[in-house]
N, C-alpha and C positions, 0 to 999 in steps of 0.2 A: 858333713862331719861324721866321724865314726861314733857309734853308740858308746855312751859312757857306762863303764862297768865298775865293780868294786876294785878291780886291779888295773884300772886305766893308768896309763903312763902320765906323768906330770905334764908333758907337752899337750896331751889331749885335754886335761883339766884346765890348763891355762887359757884355752880358747873359749871358755864359757862366756857368752856375750850378754847374758842377762835375760834372754828370751826362754831358755830351757827351764824345766822344773828344777834341775840340779842347781843352776845359777840362782834361781829365786830362793831355794832352800839355803844356800850359802849366805845370801844377802839377809834373809830373815833371821837366821840364827845369829849372824854377826851383829845385826841391829839390836836384837833382844839382849844379847850379852853386853853390848855397849851400854844399853839402858840399865842393865842389872848393876853395873859397876859405877853408875852415877852419871853417865853421859860424857865424861871426859877421861877416858882410860889413859894410864901411863903407858910408856912404850912396852914395858914388860907385860902389862895387862893386855895390850893390843896383840902382842905375840901369842899369848895364851888364848885369846879370843879367836884369832885366826886358826890356830891349831885345833881348837874345839870345833870350829865351823867345818873344817875339812874332815875331821874324824866323824862328825855327825853325818856329813854327806856320804862318806864311805860306808858307814854302818847302815844308813837308810837304803842305799843301793843294795847292800848285802841282804838286808831284811826283805826287800822286794824279790830278790833272786831266790832266797830260801822259801818265801811264800809261794812262788810260782813253781819251784822245782822239787818241793818236798824236803827231805832230810839233807843237810849240808854235807859236803865232803869233809874228811878229817882236817885237811888244810884250812878249809873255810871256817870250820868251827874254832880252830886254834887262833886264826887271824882275827875272827870276830871277838873272841874273848880278850885278846891282846888289845884291840881297839877299845873295847868297852872299859877295860881297866885303865887304860891311858886317859880316856875321856873322863872317867870318874875322878882320877887324880888331877886332871886339868881343871875340871869344874870346882873341885875342892880348893885348888889354889886361887881361883877367882873369888871364892867366898860363897858360903851357902845362904847368907842373908843378903837381901837387896840393900844396896847402899842408899843412904838417905838422899832425898832430892836436894840438890845444891841450889838450883835456881828457884827463887821465890818471886811471886808476883808483887806488883807495886802495892796492892792493898795490904798484903802481909807485912811488908816492910814499914808502911805507914802505921799500921796497928801496933807493931813492935815498938816503934819510936814513941807513939803516944803513951804506951804503958811504962816506958822508961822515964818519960818526962814528968 
């Protein structure tokens, strides 16, 4: 498989099979954001989560390229700022505060029932 870069075509990115660090990053970011919204995201939240995951991947790849090669080209700098702004707006749409945990344990449910009785 060709090396994944910040401007990789969608066809290359679709082939991520879970073994590469890029695929693990996508999975980790997606999982963390699903947890952030309470574990059961709506379809719109899921779309925002997927977009945020891909933006995070692109920005991380761009970060490593900039660290390895020094100052970014003008196009890279503009693209990076656009991705950063889009990621910020996407995260803001998902909410800045973590959603309360929906699932409670049996002990908590029984304790709540005893206090009401």
